[in-house]
C-alpha positions in Angstrom: -27.2 63.2 -6.8 -29.7 60.7 -5.4 -33.4 61.4 -4.7 -35.1 59.7 -1.8 -38.8 59.2 -2.0 -40.7 60.0 1.2 -37.6 60.4 3.3 -38.6 57.6 5.7 -36.3 54.9 4.5 -36.9 51.3 3.6 -37.9 50.3 7.1 -41.1 52.3 6.8 -42.1 50.4 3.7 -41.6 47.1 5.5 -43.6 48.2 8.5 -46.5 49.3 6.2 -46.5 46.0 4.3 -46.3 44.1 7.6 -49.4 46.0 9.0 -51.3 45.3 5.8 -50.5 41.6 6.0 -51.7 41.5 9.6 -55.0 43.3 8.7 -55.5 40.9 5.7 -55.0 37.8 7.9 -57.4 39.2 10.5 -60.1 39.9 7.9 -59.6 36.5 6.3 -59.8 34.8 9.8 -63.0 36.7 10.6 -64.5 35.8 7.2 -63.6 32.1 7.8 -65.3 32.1 11.2 -68.5 33.7 9.8 -68.5 31.1 7.0 -68.1 28.2 9.4 -70.9 29.5 11.6 -73.1 29.9 8.6 -72.4 26.4 7.3 -73.1 25.0 10.8 -76.4 26.9 11.1 -77.5 25.7 7.7 -76.7 22.1 8.4 -78.4 22.0 11.8 -81.2 24.5 11.3 -83.3 26.2 13.9 -87.0 25.4 14.4 -89.7 26.8 16.5 -91.0 24.7 19.4 -94.3 22.7 19.0 -97.2 23.4 21.2 -96.5 20.2 23.0 -92.9 21.2 23.7 -94.1 24.5 25.1 -96.4 22.8 27.5 -94.2 19.8 28.5 -90.7 21.3 28.8 -89.6 23.1 32.0 -87.9 26.1 30.6 -86.3 27.0 33.9 -84.0 24.0 33.3 -82.4 25.8 30.4 -80.0 28.7 31.3 -80.5 30.5 28.0 -84.3 30.6 28.5 -83.9 31.8 32.1 -81.9 34.8 31.0 -83.8 35.4 27.7 -87.4 34.2 28.3 -88.6 35.5 24.9 -86.5 32.9 23.2 -88.6 30.0 24.5 -91.2 30.7 21.8 -88.5 31.0 19.0 -86.1 28.0 19.7 -86.9 24.4 20.2 -84.8 22.4 22.6 -84.8 18.8 23.9 -83.6 17.2 27.1 -83.2 13.5 27.2 -85.5 12.1 30.0 -82.8 9.5 30.9 -80.4 12.2 32.2 
């Protein structure tokens, strides 16, 4: 007499392990993306604009500031005058 555990066969165990592997890879990839973004942000940094930048720059030239006007007081940006 042979007892079978679960009654679903070996294929079920392989499917569960495969799903766990897919979830693990997805979580690891997400963590890697977050880490890369954090490292990039830390290396570049974000600074507030100076008073001169707020007066001199035309914020309508920047699409992000056109759509989110509140950001113009929180993010500094620069456009090369030669362009």
